[in-house]
N, C-alpha and C positions, 0 to 999 in steps of 0.2 A: 107771194107772201107781201102783203101791205106794211107803210113803215111804221104805223103803230105795234102791230107783231111783230115786228123785226125788236120795236124798243121794248114789247114788256118780257121777251126774253133773253135776259142777261150772256154774256160773250162768255163770263164764267161756268155759267151753267150749261151752257151749249156746248163747254169744251167738256164738263166734264162727266156730264149726261144725255146730253143729242135729245133725242127725241124720248126715251124710255122717261119712264116715272121715278122720283124719287127724290132724294133731296140731298143736299150735303152743308158742313158748318167748318168751318176756317179758324184755328186761332191764332194770330199772330205775333211776331216779337214775344214769343215765352222762349223763360230766359231758362233753357236746357238744349243741353247739345245736340245737334240732330242725330249724333250716333246714340245716344241714350235714347232718345226718343225713337229711335226708328227699332230699337228692341222690345220697345212696350207694344207700338204699331205693330209689328210681325205677330204677335201674338193674336191678334185681335181681326186680322183680313180675312175674309170669308165665314167667319163666326155668324150668325143669329144675334141680334140686339141685344135680347136679355143675355145671351150666353157672352155676347163682350162684354158688357156691363160687370156682371158675376165674376169673369178672369181679373179685368181689372179692377174692382171692390178689394181683392186680395192679394196680388201683384206688389212685390217687394219694393220695386223699382218708385223713386221719388214721381217721373213724369206718368207714372199711370192715373194721378188723379187731374191731372190735365186734359190726357187723354178721354177717359172717363166723360169728361164737362163735355169733352167736343161730340163726343159717339152720342151724349144723352140730348145735346143739341140738336145735334143731325136728325135723330128720330125727333125730336118734337116740331122742328121744320117739316119733314113726312109728315107729320100727324095734321098739323095746322095748313098747310099748303095746299098738300098733294091729298089727304083726307085718306092717307094709308091704314091700317092696322100696325099696330107695334109690333104685334106677334108675327107677322110674317115680313119682317125687315131684314136684311142680311149685310153686314157691312162690306161693299162692294169691294169700293177701293178706298185704299189709306195709305197715307203718303206724308213724310217729311223732306221740306225744304228747308235749306239755311237759310237762316235771317241775318241782316248785317250784326258784326261783330266788335264787341265793345273793344278795346284796347286801354288798358291799361297796363302803370307800370309798379316794378316792385323793387325796394331796395335792396342790394345787395352786397355783398363783401367787397374791400378796398374800394367805394364810392363805384361800382359798378350798378344799374341797373338794368332788369328783363322783364321781356315785356308778358303781361296775362291776358290771353283773349278768354275773353267772357263770351260767345257765341249762345245766339239765340234762334232760334225754331218757326218754321211756318206748317202749322200742323193742319192736313187738310184730312176728313172723314167725309164719303159718299155711301147712302146707305139707298137701296133699293130694294122692292119687293123680290120675294123668293121665286123662283125658277123654276119651274116642275120641269125636269128632263125628261121625256120618251127615250124608251130603251130602245137602243140603235139594234134594227133586226141585223143579225148577221147575214151577211150572203156568203152562197158557198162557193164563189168562184175566188173569193180572199183566201179561204181558204185553202182552195187549190194552187193559188197562187204561190202560198206561204211553202206548201209539201215542196212546193218546183224549185222554191228556193233554197230549201235546206237540201233537194235532193241534188243540185250541182256544186252544194258548197263539199256534200262530200265527201266524192273523189280527192279533191285538194288536200282535206284532213289527211285521206288514205297514205297520197304521195308525201307527206310530211313524214309521216310514220312508216316509209319506207326509206328515206334515208339515214344514213348509217349513225351511229349513235358519237357523241361528242367523245375528244378523249376525256378522260381524267384526270384530273389534276395532281401532281406530285404529290401533297399532302393526304390527297384521297388515299391513291398507291400505297404511300408509306402507311397509312392506316388499315391499308387491309392487307399488306404483310406482317404488319406484327400482329394482327387479330387471326392469323392463319399461325403463326409461332406459337402463338398462346394457345391454339388448340390442340396442336400436335406435340 
């Protein structure tokens, strides 16, 4: 790889996608707490881009609007730079990192002050083309191995069944005696 080729590929893209086709978008310093943003991002991870956008459009969380913009931007980047079809794109990776925290103070009773942390987030979304997985062929060797494992486990269960039962607690024996008295 020549020096010019190395410069053409950004380190961030290399870390997120490697040599795979796809695109990413990042929203930095978003004024929403990372925990709240992660709830929204978890909704769309693994979905198709169109499904993810539809989900985000009607999600009640405030962070959904920002995540919507990031997913839409990543899809637009994939269309523009990689020439990929929007219908084939999937949200491959989506994560939220914590940004800097703005520290503010609020006056409280008796001359005290408490700190208010206004947290920020960095939201990253990676979209990639949908990968069609071939159905894996089932090998009979694995099935026979599983049967052999269950055959080995069965005697252990029988040995446990041969052990005498535990003594009943005093409350249970008392309850049985009262039940017997009522019957007779």
